[in-house]
N, C-alpha and C positions, 0 to 999 in steps of 0.2 A: 466394507471395512474402511475406516477412516485412515487417512494418510498418517496421522499422528500416532496411530497404533502400529502401523507397518514400519515406520522409519527406525524404531529401536531394533526391530528384527533384522532389517537390512544392515544396520550398523554392526550388529553382531556377526553377520556374514562377512562384512568387510574386514572386521578384526580377525576373523579366521583366515582370510586370505593373507593378511599381514603376517600371521603366524607362519604360514607356509614359506613366505619369503625369508622370514627370520631364520628358520631352520636351514635354508639354503645358505644364508650368510654365515652360519656357524659351521656347516659341513665341508666347506671348500677352503683350501689353503691359499689359492691365488688372490693376492690383494685386490686387483681390479675386479675380479669376479665377486669377491666379498663386498666390495664397495657398491657394485651394481645391485646385488641382492638387498643390501641395506637401504639403498635409495628406493627400491621397489617396496620394501617394508614401509618406509615413510610415506610413499605414495598411497598405499592402501590405508594407512592411518589417516591420511588427509581426506580420503573418501569417507571414512567413518566420521571424522570431524565435520565434514560438510553435511552429512545426514543428521548429525547431532544438532548442528546449527539450524537446519530446517525444522527440526522437531520443536524448537522454541518459538517458531513463528505462529501467530494466531491463525493464519490462513490454513495451516495444515489440519486443524481441527474441523474445518468446514469442507475439506477436500475429500471426496470419496474415491476409492480405487477398487478395481476389480481384479483380484489375483486368481489365476487358475488354481483349482484345488490341488494340493500337494506340491505346489511350486517350491515353497520354502523348505519343506521336508526333503524334497529331492535334491535341492541345491545343497542343503546342509549335509546330507549323507555323502554326496559327492565330494564336498570340501573336506569332510572328516577323513575320508579314505585317502585323499591326495596328501593331506597334511601328515597323516600317519606314514605314508610311503616316503614323503620327503624328509621326515625326521631321520631316516636311516640311509637315504640315497647318497652315494658317494660318486656316482657317475654323472658328470655334468650334462651329458647329452640326454640321459634319462630324466634328470631333474628338469631340464628345459621342456621335454616332452610332457611331463606331468603338469608343469606350469601352463603350457599351452592348452592342455585339456581343461585345467582349472579356470583359466581366464576366458575360455570360450564358453564356459557355462553361462547360464541365463543371468547370473549375478550382474555382469556388466550391463546387460540389457536392462535389468531392473533399475540399476543406478542411473543409467543414461536416460531411461524413460521417465524416472522420477524427476530428474533435473529438467528435462525438456518440458514436462507437463507443468512445471512451475515457472515457465518463461516470463509470465507477467510479473513475477516477483524480482525481475532483474538479476537472474542467476545464470545468465548466458556464459559467464566465465567458467562455471563448473562443468558445463557441457563439454568443454574442450579437454577436461582432465582425463576422461576415459580414453579418448582417441590418442592423446599424447602418451598415455600410459602404454597402450598397445604398440605404438610406434617405437617407443623406447625399448620395449621388450624385443621387438623384431631386430632393431639395430644391435642390441647386445648379443643376440643369438648369432648374428653374422660375425661380430667381433670375436666371439669366443669359439667360433668354429662348430656351431651346431650341425648335426647331420642333415642331409637333404630332407629326410622325413620330418624332422622337427621344424626346419625352416618352412616347409610346405604347410605344416599345421599352423604355424604362426602367420604365414602369409594369408591363410584362409580366414584368419580372425577378423571380425568386424564388429562394430557397435550396431546393434539392431535399431531399426527405426522405432519411433514412438508407438506406432500401431502394432508392433510385434506382439505385445500382450494386451493391448487396449487397456492399459492400466487406469487411465483416467476416464471416468464416465462423462458422457456428453451433457 
């Protein structure tokens, strides 16, 4: 598959993650919590914009990627289920737990791998986005008193290495 074909799919997944955070920003009354979830919505939108920007580069049409069969389908199904749950979730601890599961999905690995794989295009600044995003989520969980189980899930989150899916052919 060409990277130029995969990027719009990945962009759609980032937009779905943005929707999850948007529901959280709607569902909670605390101003600081709403502000945090709104910032995370914007962060996911910035991931989508970054992928959209990559799509317009001529190099993406020449770059081949190798995605495991069913990866996008599995990610999409998981995200759909999480967004559906977050639309109704009023317990902040449960919301953080669902978000931790959502963020730990392969989606962040795909985004990070895509950016790392295009390092020669001088996109190193985008590589930091996902790591900063996860750090911000961990800090907020501490600030808003997430349960030990949620904090443990967030502490276990990491951005996978480029070789995780071997997205880019040699």
